[in-house]
N, C-alpha and C positions, 0 to 999 in steps of 0.2 A: 176771803180777803187776803191779800198778800201779807206775809209775815213782816211785822215792823222791824225786827232785828235784821232780816234779810235786806229790807229796803235801806236801813241805816248803813249796812255794809256797802251797798251799791253806791250811795251818794258820797260816803266818806272816801271810798277808793277814787271816785271821780274827782273829788275835791283835792286829794293828794296829788293826782296827776296834773290837774290844772295849776296847783300851787308850784309844783316842780317845774312846769313850763314857765311860770312867772319867775322862778329863781334862776332859770337859764336865759331869760329874756335879755339880760344886760350883757351877756358874754357869748353863749353858744349860738343863739338865734342871729345876732348881727354877723357872726363869722359865717354861718350857713348862707345868709342872704348875700354877703359880699362874694362868697365863693361861687354863687350862682350868677354873679354879675349884676346883682340888685343893690343899688346904693342910693344915696341922697341924704340931705341934712336931717330928714325925719328920723333916721336911724339913731341920731343922738338922743331921741326921746326914749329909746330902749336902753341905751347905755346909762341914761340918767337914773335908771332903776337900781343901779348897783348898790347905793347905800341901804336899800330896803331888801336886799337879797336875803339877809338873815331872817326877815319876817316871813318871806315865802318858804324858806327852808323849814322854819319852825312849824308853819301850817301844814306843809307837806308831810313831815315826819309824824306830827300829831294825828293827822287824818289817816295816815297809813296804819299807825298803831291802833287807832280806833276801829278801822276796818278789820284788822287782824283779831282784835278782841271780840268783835261781833261774830266773826267766823268761828272762833273758839267756843263762844256761847252756843252757836247753832250746832256745833259738833257734839256738845254735851247733851243735847236734847234727844229723847227717844224718837224713833221714826214715827211719823204721823202723816196724815193726808193733807197737811197744811199746804195752801197754795203758795208757791214760790216762783219767782221769775226764772231762776236758774237752778239746775240740780247741784248737789253738794260738790261733785267732782268738777263741774264747770266753774262754780264759784271759787274753788280753791285754785284752779288753773288761772282764772282771771286775777285773783289776788297775787299769785306768784308773778305773773307777767307784769301786773301793775307795780308791784314792789320793785322789780328789776328796772322798769322804766323810770320810776321815781328816783331810785338810787343813781342810775346812769345820768339822768338830767342834773341831779345835784352835784355829782362828781365831774361832770363834763368839762368845766373850766380847767381842771387839773389834768384830765385825761387828754384833752386836746392841746394843752399848753406845752407838754413835754417837760424837759428839765430846765428850769430857769438858769441854773449855774452853767449848764452846757451852752445855752443860748448866749449868755453873757460872755463866755470865753470865746465863742465864735465872733461876736461883735468886736471884742477887743482885738482879736487876731486880724479881723478885716481892717481895722484902723492901723495897727502896727504894720501889717503887710503893705498897705498903701504908702505909709510913710517911708518904709525901707525899700519899696519897689519890689518886694518879694511876693511869693504866693500867699494867699489868705484863705485857702480852703475852697475857693471857687475859681473858675476860669478867669484868666487875666483880662481885664477890660482894655480896649484900645487906648492909645495915648490921648485921644481927644475926649475921653470920658472924664467925668468929674465925680468926686465923692463928697458927700455932705452928711453931717450928723444932725438929726432933728431931735429936739426935746419934745416928748409927747405927753400931753396932759390927759387925765381921766382914766388911765389904765388901772384897773382894780384887781385883776386876777391874771393867772398864767395864760388864759386864752386870748386876752386882749392883744398881745403882740402879734398873734397869728392873724387877727383881723386887720391890724395896721399893715402887716407885711403883705397880705393879700391885696389890700387896697392900693398900696404903693406899686406892687408888681403889675397892676392893671394900667398904670400910667405909661403912655407911649414914650419910649426912649429910656426907660429904666432897665438897667442891666442886672442888678442884684440888690437884695435887701436883707439886712440883718436887724431884727427887732427884738428888744428885750424888755422884760417887766421891771427888773432891777439891774441897772438903772433904767428908768422909763425913757427909752430913746430908740431911734431907728437910724441905722447907717445905710445910706443909699448911694449906689453908683449909677450914674445916668449920663446920657448924652446931652450936653448943654445946648446942642443945636436943635434938639427935638423936645426938650422939657426944661422947665425952670424950677427953682426952689419953690416959687409960688404955686406951681402945678402940684408939687409934692405936698405942701402944707394944705392945699385945697382938698387933695384926695383923702388925707387923714381926717380933716374936719368933716368931710361928707359922710364919714362912717362913725362920727361921734367922738373923735379924738383930735382936738386942736393941737397943732404943733408949731414949732418955730425953730429956726436955725440955731444950733447950739453955739454958745459963745466960747466954749472950750476947744 
């Protein structure tokens, strides 16, 4: 019969990875889908999981700790002819790889989001540069281009602006995008003969982040 402790370690590690995927479903997975050109209003179902992210993180960390505890218990036992699914070295390698995967998925919103302060400074520079007619850190847009600031709803972590930015950049006629978490907005330069503000707000809504033209 397979050892019960070994079986517990296997299912707890699997639970940890599954929960970590759930924790990243609201942030990292939408960004990956949009980067692959996959969009649609159904993605908003993933971003709606954001308020429950802490639940998935708690489950993932707890299950990972339990898997580590079971592996420690197995390492304390004397060698025997017990039937196991994996050898001790294989189990430890899987535990190490699983732990890295869980931690990477949990931390992915911050790893992918970059520096919020730097992004905010870039967005402000884009606005000021447009108002003064000077450079804004990107190539100057032709005179026919228009700039608009969108107030974006539903952003809950540092990775969300990347999803918004990627979705807006896929709109035909968009020249450049600066998206920030704090403040939750996107500054977009686009060709008004090829795209409209409605096209931009539709693009963000299709990836789970409704937006509207900023009043400021």
